[in-house]
ZAVO-138349 format. One record per residue (C-alpha): residue in three letters; x, y, z; residue number from 1. Coordinates in Angstrom, 1 decimal. Example, Ala and Ser with C-alpha at 12.3 -4.5 7.8 and 13.67 -1.06 7.14 Angstrom:
! residues 2
+------+--------+--------+--------+-----+
! code !      X !      Y !      Z ! pos !
+------+--------+--------+--------+-----+
!  Ala !   12.3 !   -4.5 !    7.8 !   1 !
!  Ser !   13.7 !   -1.1 !    7.1 !   2 !
+------+--------+--------+--------+-----+
! end
This chain:
! residues 300
+------+--------+--------+--------+-----+
! code !      X !      Y !      Z ! pos !
+------+--------+--------+--------+-----+
!  Met !  -11.4 !  -20.6 !   -1.3 !   1 !
!  Arg !   -8.1 !  -19.3 !    0.1 !   2 !
!  His !   -4.8 !  -20.9 !   -1.0 !   3 !
!  Asp !   -1.3 !  -20.3 !    0.4 !   4 !
!  Ile !    1.0 !  -19.1 !   -2.4 !   5 !
!  Glu !    4.5 !  -17.8 !   -2.9 !   6 !
!  Phe !    6.2 !  -16.2 !   -5.8 !   7 !
!  Asp !    9.6 !  -14.7 !   -6.6 !   8 !
!  Ser !   10.3 !  -11.0 !   -6.8 !   9 !
!  Ala !   13.9 !  -10.1 !   -7.8 !  10 !
!  Gly !   15.2 !  -13.1 !   -5.9 !  11 !
!  Thr !   13.1 !  -12.6 !   -2.8 !  12 !
!  Thr !   10.2 !  -15.0 !   -2.0 !  13 !
!  Leu !    6.9 !  -13.2 !   -1.3 !  14 !
!  Arg !    4.1 !  -15.1 !    0.4 !  15 !
!  Gly !    0.5 !  -14.6 !    0.8 !  16 !
!  Trp !   -2.9 !  -15.9 !   -0.1 !  17 !
!  Leu !   -4.8 !  -16.4 !   -3.4 !  18 !
!  Tyr !   -8.6 !  -16.1 !   -3.0 !  19 !
!  Thr !  -10.9 !  -17.5 !   -5.6 !  20 !
!  Pro !  -14.7 !  -17.1 !   -5.7 !  21 !
!  Asp !  -16.8 !  -20.1 !   -4.9 !  22 !
!  Gly !  -19.3 !  -21.4 !   -7.5 !  23 !
!  Arg !  -18.0 !  -19.3 !  -10.4 !  24 !
!  Pro !  -16.5 !  -20.6 !  -13.6 !  25 !
!  Ala !  -12.8 !  -19.8 !  -14.2 !  26 !
!  Pro !  -10.9 !  -17.9 !  -15.4 !  27 !
!  His !  -11.7 !  -15.1 !  -13.0 !  28 !
!  Pro !  -10.9 !  -11.4 !  -13.2 !  29 !
!  Ala !   -8.4 !  -10.6 !  -10.4 !  30 !
!  Val !   -7.1 !   -7.9 !   -8.1 !  31 !
!  Val !   -3.7 !   -7.5 !   -6.5 !  32 !
!  Val !   -4.0 !   -6.3 !   -2.9 !  33 !
!  Thr !   -1.2 !   -5.4 !   -0.4 !  34 !
!  His !   -0.8 !   -3.6 !    2.9 !  35 !
!  Gly !    0.4 !   -0.1 !    3.9 !  36 !
!  Tyr !    3.5 !    1.3 !    5.5 !  37 !
!  Gly !    5.1 !   -1.1 !    8.1 !  38 !
!  Ala !    2.0 !   -3.2 !    8.2 !  39 !
!  Val !    1.2 !   -6.8 !    7.5 !  40 !
!  Lys !   -1.5 !   -8.4 !    5.3 !  41 !
!  Glu !   -3.7 !   -9.4 !    8.4 !  42 !
!  Gln !   -4.3 !   -5.7 !    9.2 !  43 !
!  Tyr !   -7.7 !   -5.5 !    7.5 !  44 !
!  Thr !   -6.5 !   -6.1 !    3.9 !  45 !
!  Asp !   -7.5 !   -9.7 !    4.4 !  46 !
!  Asp !  -11.1 !   -8.4 !    5.0 !  47 !
!  Ile !  -10.8 !   -6.5 !    1.7 !  48 !
!  Ala !   -9.6 !   -9.6 !   -0.1 !  49 !
!  Glu !  -12.4 !  -11.7 !    1.3 !  50 !
!  Ala !  -15.1 !   -9.2 !    0.3 !  51 !
!  Leu !  -13.8 !   -8.9 !   -3.2 !  52 !
!  Ala !  -13.6 !  -12.7 !   -3.6 !  53 !
!  Ala !  -17.1 !  -13.0 !   -2.3 !  54 !
!  Ser !  -18.2 !  -10.7 !   -5.0 !  55 !
!  Gly !  -16.8 !  -12.9 !   -7.7 !  56 !
!  Leu !  -13.2 !  -11.7 !   -8.1 !  57 !
!  Ala !   -9.9 !  -13.6 !   -7.6 !  58 !
!  Val !   -7.6 !  -11.7 !   -5.2 !  59 !
!  Leu !   -3.9 !  -12.0 !   -4.6 !  60 !
!  Leu !   -2.9 !  -10.7 !   -1.1 !  61 !
!  Tyr !    0.6 !  -10.9 !    0.1 !  62 !
!  Asp !    3.2 !   -9.3 !    2.5 !  63 !
!  His !    5.7 !   -6.9 !    1.1 !  64 !
!  Pro !    9.4 !   -7.8 !    1.0 !  65 !
!  Ser !   10.9 !   -7.9 !    4.5 !  66 !
!  Phe !    7.5 !   -8.0 !    6.3 !  67 !
!  Gly !    5.2 !  -10.7 !    7.7 !  68 !
!  Ala !    5.5 !  -14.0 !    6.0 !  69 !
!  Ser !    7.6 !  -12.8 !    3.1 !  70 !
!  Asp !   11.4 !  -13.1 !    2.9 !  71 !
!  Gly !   13.7 !  -10.2 !    2.5 !  72 !
!  Glu !   16.7 !   -8.6 !    4.3 !  73 !
!  Pro !   17.1 !   -6.5 !    6.2 !  74 !
!  Arg !   13.8 !   -7.2 !    8.0 !  75 !
!  Gln !   11.4 !   -4.3 !    8.4 !  76 !
!  Glu !   12.8 !   -2.2 !    5.6 !  77 !
!  Val !   10.2 !   -0.2 !    3.7 !  78 !
!  Asp !   11.6 !    0.1 !    0.2 !  79 !
!  Pro !    9.0 !    1.6 !   -2.1 !  80 !
!  Trp !   10.7 !    0.4 !   -5.2 !  81 !
!  Ala !   11.1 !   -3.1 !   -4.0 !  82 !
!  Gln !    7.4 !   -3.0 !   -3.1 !  83 !
!  Ile !    6.5 !   -1.7 !   -6.6 !  84 !
!  Arg !    8.5 !   -4.5 !   -8.1 !  85 !
!  Gly !    6.5 !   -6.9 !   -5.9 !  86 !
!  Tyr !    3.2 !   -5.6 !   -7.4 !  87 !
!  Arg !    4.5 !   -6.1 !  -10.9 !  88 !
!  Asp !    5.7 !   -9.6 !  -10.1 !  89 !
!  Ala !    2.4 !  -10.4 !   -8.4 !  90 !
!  Ile !    0.7 !   -9.5 !  -11.7 !  91 !
!  Thr !    3.1 !  -11.8 !  -13.5 !  92 !
!  Phe !    2.3 !  -14.6 !  -11.0 !  93 !
!  Leu !   -1.4 !  -14.1 !  -11.6 !  94 !
!  Cys !   -0.8 !  -14.4 !  -15.4 !  95 !
!  Thr !    0.5 !  -17.9 !  -14.8 !  96 !
!  Arg !   -2.6 !  -19.1 !  -13.0 !  97 !
!  Asp !   -5.3 !  -21.0 !  -14.8 !  98 !
!  Glu !   -7.9 !  -19.6 !  -12.4 !  99 !
!  Val !   -7.1 !  -16.0 !  -13.5 ! 100 !
!  Asp !   -8.0 !  -14.1 !  -16.7 ! 101 !
!  Ala !   -4.7 !  -12.4 !  -17.5 ! 102 !
!  Asp !   -6.5 !   -9.7 !  -19.5 ! 103 !
!  Arg !   -8.6 !   -8.6 !  -16.5 ! 104 !
!  Ile !   -6.3 !   -7.6 !  -13.6 ! 105 !
!  Gly !   -6.7 !   -4.6 !  -11.4 ! 106 !
!  Val !   -4.7 !   -3.2 !   -8.5 ! 107 !
!  Phe !   -5.7 !   -2.0 !   -5.1 ! 108 !
!  Gly !   -3.6 !    0.2 !   -2.8 ! 109 !
!  Ser !   -4.1 !    1.9 !    0.5 ! 110 !
!  Ser !   -2.0 !    4.6 !    2.2 ! 111 !
!  Tyr !    1.7 !    3.9 !    1.2 ! 112 !
!  Ser !    0.6 !    1.2 !   -1.3 ! 113 !
!  Gly !   -2.0 !    3.6 !   -2.5 ! 114 !
!  Gly !    1.0 !    5.6 !   -3.9 ! 115 !
!  His !    2.5 !    2.4 !   -5.2 ! 116 !
!  Val !   -0.5 !    1.6 !   -7.4 ! 117 !
!  Leu !   -0.3 !    5.0 !   -9.1 ! 118 !
!  Val !    3.3 !    4.2 !  -10.2 ! 119 !
!  Val !    2.4 !    0.6 !  -11.2 ! 120 !
!  Ala !   -0.6 !    1.7 !  -13.3 ! 121 !
!  Ala !    1.5 !    4.4 !  -15.0 ! 122 !
!  Val !    4.1 !    1.9 !  -16.2 ! 123 !
!  Asp !    2.4 !   -1.4 !  -16.5 ! 124 !
!  Arg !   -0.3 !   -1.7 !  -19.1 ! 125 !
!  Arg !   -1.4 !   -5.1 !  -17.9 ! 126 !
!  Val !   -3.2 !   -3.2 !  -15.2 ! 127 !
!  Lys !   -6.8 !   -2.6 !  -16.4 ! 128 !
!  Cys !   -7.9 !   -0.4 !  -13.5 ! 129 !
!  Val !   -6.4 !    1.2 !  -10.4 ! 130 !
!  Tyr !   -8.0 !    1.9 !   -7.0 ! 131 !
!  Ala !   -6.0 !    4.1 !   -4.6 ! 132 !
!  Gln !   -7.4 !    5.1 !   -1.2 ! 133 !
!  Val !   -5.9 !    7.7 !    1.1 ! 134 !
!  Pro !   -2.7 !    7.5 !   -1.0 ! 135 !
!  Val !    0.7 !    8.9 !   -0.2 ! 136 !
!  Ile !    1.5 !   11.5 !   -2.9 ! 137 !
!  Ser !    4.7 !   13.1 !   -1.9 ! 138 !
!  Gly !    7.0 !   11.5 !    0.7 ! 139 !
!  Gly !    9.2 !   14.6 !    0.8 ! 140 !
!  Thr !    6.4 !   17.0 !    1.5 ! 141 !
!  Ser !    4.9 !   14.7 !    4.1 ! 142 !
!  Met !    8.2 !   14.3 !    5.9 ! 143 !
!  Ser !    8.7 !   18.1 !    6.0 ! 144 !
!  Arg !    5.3 !   18.4 !    7.7 ! 145 !
!  Phe !    6.1 !   15.8 !   10.3 ! 146 !
!  Ile !    9.7 !   16.8 !   11.1 ! 147 !
!  Pro !   10.2 !   20.4 !   12.4 ! 148 !
!  Ser !   12.6 !   22.4 !   10.3 ! 149 !
!  Glu !   14.9 !   23.0 !   13.2 ! 150 !
!  Thr !   15.5 !   19.2 !   13.6 ! 151 !
!  Leu !   15.5 !   18.3 !   10.0 ! 152 !
!  Ala !   19.3 !   18.8 !    9.6 ! 153 !
!  Glu !   19.9 !   16.5 !   12.6 ! 154 !
!  Val !   17.7 !   13.8 !   11.1 ! 155 !
!  Arg !   19.6 !   14.0 !    7.9 ! 156 !
!  Arg !   22.8 !   13.6 !    9.8 ! 157 !
!  Thr !   21.4 !   10.4 !   11.3 ! 158 !
!  Phe !   20.6 !    9.2 !    7.8 ! 159 !
!  Asp !   24.2 !    9.8 !    6.8 ! 160 !
!  Ala !   25.6 !    8.1 !    9.8 ! 161 !
!  Asp !   23.4 !    5.0 !    9.2 ! 162 !
!  Arg !   24.6 !    4.9 !    5.6 ! 163 !
!  Leu !   28.2 !    4.9 !    6.7 ! 164 !
!  Ala !   27.6 !    2.2 !    9.3 ! 165 !
!  Arg !   25.8 !   -0.1 !    6.8 ! 166 !
!  Phe !   28.7 !    0.4 !    4.4 ! 167 !
!  Arg !   31.0 !   -0.9 !    7.1 ! 168 !
!  Gly !   28.8 !   -4.0 !    7.5 ! 169 !
!  Glu !   27.0 !   -3.0 !   10.6 ! 170 !
!  Ala !   23.4 !   -3.7 !   11.3 ! 171 !
!  Pro !   20.9 !   -1.1 !   10.1 ! 172 !
!  Ala !   19.6 !    1.5 !   12.6 ! 173 !
!  Met !   16.1 !    0.8 !   13.7 ! 174 !
!  Ile !   13.4 !    3.2 !   14.9 ! 175 !
!  Pro !    9.8 !    2.7 !   16.0 ! 176 !
!  Leu !    7.0 !    2.7 !   13.5 ! 177 !
!  Ile !    4.7 !    4.4 !   15.9 ! 178 !
!  Thr !    5.2 !    6.1 !   19.2 ! 179 !
!  Glu !    3.2 !    7.6 !   22.1 ! 180 !
!  Thr !    6.2 !    9.8 !   23.1 ! 181 !
!  Pro !    6.0 !   13.3 !   21.6 ! 182 !
!  Gly !    9.2 !   14.3 !   19.8 ! 183 !
!  Glu !   10.6 !   10.7 !   19.5 ! 184 !
!  Leu !   11.8 !    9.9 !   16.0 ! 185 !
!  Ala !    9.4 !    7.4 !   14.5 ! 186 !
!  Ala !    8.4 !    6.6 !   11.0 ! 187 !
!  Leu !    4.7 !    7.5 !   11.7 ! 188 !
!  Pro !    5.0 !    9.9 !   14.7 ! 189 !
!  Asp !    1.5 !   11.3 !   14.7 ! 190 !
!  Arg !   -0.9 !   10.6 !   17.6 ! 191 !
!  Pro !   -3.9 !    9.5 !   15.5 ! 192 !
!  Thr !   -1.8 !    6.6 !   14.0 ! 193 !
!  Tyr !   -0.7 !    5.5 !   17.4 ! 194 !
!  Glu !   -4.3 !    5.6 !   18.7 ! 195 !
!  Trp !   -5.5 !    3.6 !   15.6 ! 196 !
!  Tyr !   -3.0 !    0.9 !   16.2 ! 197 !
!  Arg !   -4.3 !    0.5 !   19.8 ! 198 !
!  Thr !   -7.7 !   -0.5 !   18.4 ! 199 !
!  Ile !   -6.3 !   -3.4 !   16.3 ! 200 !
!  Glu !   -7.1 !   -6.8 !   17.6 ! 201 !
!  Pro !   -4.0 !   -8.6 !   18.9 ! 202 !
!  Glu !   -4.5 !  -11.6 !   16.6 ! 203 !
!  Arg !   -4.0 !   -9.2 !   13.6 ! 204 !
!  Leu !   -0.6 !   -8.2 !   14.9 ! 205 !
!  Lys !    1.0 !  -11.6 !   15.4 ! 206 !
!  Thr !    3.6 !  -11.0 !   12.7 ! 207 !
!  Trp !    3.7 !   -7.2 !   13.0 ! 208 !
!  Arg !    6.7 !   -5.5 !   14.7 ! 209 !
!  Asn !    6.7 !   -1.9 !   15.9 ! 210 !
!  Glu !    9.9 !   -1.0 !   14.1 ! 211 !
!  Val !   11.3 !   -0.2 !   10.7 ! 212 !
!  Thr !   14.8 !    0.6 !    9.5 ! 213 !
!  Leu !   15.9 !    4.2 !    9.7 ! 214 !
!  Arg !   16.6 !    4.0 !    6.0 ! 215 !
!  Ser !   12.9 !    3.4 !    5.4 ! 216 !
!  Val !   12.3 !    7.0 !    6.4 ! 217 !
!  Glu !   15.0 !    8.3 !    4.2 ! 218 !
!  Met !   13.6 !    6.4 !    1.2 ! 219 !
!  Thr !   10.1 !    7.7 !    2.0 ! 220 !
!  Ala !   11.6 !   11.3 !    1.9 ! 221 !
!  Glu !   12.8 !   10.5 !   -1.7 ! 222 !
!  Tyr !    9.5 !    9.0 !   -2.9 ! 223 !
!  Glu !    7.2 !   11.0 !   -5.1 ! 224 !
!  Pro !    4.5 !    8.7 !   -6.5 ! 225 !
!  Gly !    2.3 !   11.6 !   -7.3 ! 226 !
!  Asp !    4.7 !   12.5 !  -10.2 ! 227 !
!  Ser !    3.3 !    9.4 !  -12.0 ! 228 !
!  Ile !   -0.4 !   10.2 !  -11.9 ! 229 !
!  Ala !   -0.7 !   12.0 !  -15.2 ! 230 !
!  Arg !    0.7 !    8.9 !  -17.0 ! 231 !
!  Ile !   -2.0 !    6.5 !  -15.7 ! 232 !
!  Thr !   -4.4 !    7.4 !  -18.6 ! 233 !
!  Pro !   -6.1 !    5.6 !  -20.3 ! 234 !
!  Thr !   -6.3 !    3.2 !  -17.4 ! 235 !
!  Pro !   -9.4 !    4.0 !  -15.3 ! 236 !
!  Leu !   -8.5 !    5.5 !  -11.8 ! 237 !
!  Leu !  -10.6 !    5.7 !   -8.7 ! 238 !
!  Met !   -9.1 !    7.8 !   -5.8 ! 239 !
!  Val !  -10.8 !    7.7 !   -2.4 ! 240 !
!  Val !   -9.6 !   10.6 !   -0.2 ! 241 !
!  Ala !  -10.4 !   11.5 !    3.4 ! 242 !
!  Asp !  -10.9 !   15.2 !    3.7 ! 243 !
!  Gln !   -9.2 !   15.5 !    7.1 ! 244 !
!  Asp !   -6.2 !   13.2 !    6.3 ! 245 !
!  Met !   -3.1 !   14.5 !    8.2 ! 246 !
!  Leu !   -1.0 !   11.4 !    7.5 ! 247 !
!  Thr !   -0.8 !   11.3 !    3.8 ! 248 !
!  His !   -2.4 !   14.8 !    3.6 ! 249 !
!  Ser !   -5.7 !   15.3 !    1.7 ! 250 !
!  Asp !   -4.6 !   18.6 !    0.1 ! 251 !
!  Leu !   -1.8 !   16.7 !   -1.7 ! 252 !
!  Ala !   -4.2 !   14.0 !   -2.9 ! 253 !
!  Phe !   -6.7 !   16.6 !   -4.2 ! 254 !
!  Ala !   -4.0 !   18.4 !   -6.1 ! 255 !
!  Ala !   -2.7 !   15.2 !   -7.5 ! 256 !
!  Tyr !   -6.2 !   14.2 !   -8.7 ! 257 !
!  Glu !   -6.4 !   17.4 !  -10.6 ! 258 !
!  Arg !   -3.2 !   16.4 !  -12.5 ! 259 !
!  Ala !   -4.6 !   13.0 !  -13.4 ! 260 !
!  Leu !   -6.2 !   12.6 !  -16.8 ! 261 !
!  His !   -9.5 !   10.9 !  -17.7 ! 262 !
!  Pro !  -10.9 !    8.4 !  -17.1 ! 263 !
!  Lys !  -10.8 !    9.2 !  -13.4 ! 264 !
!  Arg !  -13.1 !    9.5 !  -10.5 ! 265 !
!  Leu !  -12.8 !   11.0 !   -7.0 ! 266 !
!  Glu !  -14.7 !    9.9 !   -3.9 ! 267 !
!  Ile !  -14.4 !   12.0 !   -0.7 ! 268 !
!  Leu !  -14.9 !   10.7 !    2.8 ! 269 !
!  His !  -15.4 !   12.9 !    5.8 ! 270 !
!  Gly !  -12.8 !   12.0 !    8.4 ! 271 !
!  Asp !   -9.1 !   11.3 !    9.0 ! 272 !
!  His !   -6.8 !    8.8 !    7.3 ! 273 !
!  Phe !   -8.2 !    5.8 !    9.1 ! 274 !
!  Val !  -11.9 !    6.4 !    8.2 ! 275 !
!  Val !  -11.4 !    3.9 !    5.4 ! 276 !
!  Tyr !  -10.9 !    1.2 !    7.9 ! 277 !
!  Gly !  -13.5 !    2.4 !   10.4 ! 278 !
!  Lys !  -17.2 !    3.6 !   10.2 ! 279 !
!  Glu !  -17.0 !    4.1 !    6.5 ! 280 !
!  Ser !  -15.4 !    0.8 !    5.7 ! 281 !
!  Gly !  -18.7 !   -0.6 !    4.4 ! 282 !
!  Arg !  -19.1 !    2.3 !    1.9 ! 283 !
!  Val !  -15.5 !    1.9 !    0.9 ! 284 !
!  Leu !  -15.9 !   -1.9 !    0.2 ! 285 !
!  Ala !  -19.0 !   -1.1 !   -1.9 ! 286 !
!  Leu !  -17.1 !    1.6 !   -3.9 ! 287 !
!  Met !  -14.2 !   -0.6 !   -4.7 ! 288 !
!  Thr !  -16.3 !   -3.7 !   -5.5 ! 289 !
!  Ala !  -18.4 !   -1.8 !   -7.9 ! 290 !
!  Phe !  -15.4 !   -0.1 !   -9.5 ! 291 !
!  Phe !  -13.5 !   -3.4 !  -10.1 ! 292 !
!  His !  -16.7 !   -5.1 !  -11.4 ! 293 !
!  Glu !  -17.3 !   -2.2 !  -13.8 ! 294 !
!  His !  -13.8 !   -2.2 !  -15.3 ! 295 !
!  Leu !  -12.9 !   -5.9 !  -15.1 ! 296 !
!  Gly !  -16.1 !   -7.1 !  -16.6 ! 297 !
!  Ala !  -17.0 !   -9.3 !  -13.7 ! 298 !
!  Ala !  -20.5 !  -10.6 !  -13.2 ! 299 !
!  Ala !  -22.0 !   -9.2 !  -10.0 ! 300 !
+------+--------+--------+--------+-----+
! end
C-alpha cells in the first residue's frame, strides 16, 4: 500500500509516499528513504521503497526541500543541512504513525543523501541502523577534484557575487545540474553523470529540472559528512562503495570506513558511481533488505 503524505520540516512542507507492507500486522519497522543531489524521488528511489515494503518494512520516501513535490524556496537549492533536518523530521513523523514501530527505524541514503545518513545516525539515536551507498564523504575534496585549481579562484568570485546579489534581493544565480559541454560550470560536471541521466526514462523526470542554485555548489564545498562517521557507533553501519567511483570518490569512502567504529560492514561493488542503479541493483537490493531485516528485527 502506498499513501500520499506530507509533514513539516522547519516550516517547510515536505511531500512523498508512505509504503506499508500488505498482509503483515502493524506496527511495522520502518526505513526513511530520500534521493540524491538535485534528483527527485521518482529517480529509482521509488523502486527501492517498493522492494523494501514488499519485504515487510514500512518505508517513508519523500522529496527534499525545494525539489519535486515538496515546498521550499528558493527552488532547486541543495542545502545539506535542510536535507538533514528533513531526515530527522521524517523520523519524527514516522513516530506519530500507528502503522510504525517507533523503536525500529532505519535510514537509507545514496550519493549525497548517503552522506546525510552518516550525519543523521551520528546525532540521532532514534536511528537503529544506517545504510549508506556510494556516499559523499568530503564536499570540499570532491569539489577540488572537479574544478581545476586555475579556475577555482574565479568560481569563488562567482560565489561572492551571488551572495551580494541575493543580499540585495535579487534572484539566486542558477547553473546546470549536468552538462554535456566540457568546461561549463555545472554542479555535476562529469561525463558519466550526464550519460547516466540520458538513460533515465522520461516519466521518471517529470518533476526534475536540470538546474540548481549556484549556492548549492558553494554549500557542497563546505559539507564534510565524513567527519561524523566515527560517532555513529554503536548504531550498525553498512557502507556500499563502488571501487571506480569518480563522483563521490571511492578512495574517500574507503578512508572514511576505516575511521568508523564497530559495528560496521563494507560491501564493495565493481564499477562506477551508478553501478548501484544498474546491473548490480539486484544485489544491492538484497544487501539492503537483509541488513534492515537483521537490525530492525523484521520478519522476512
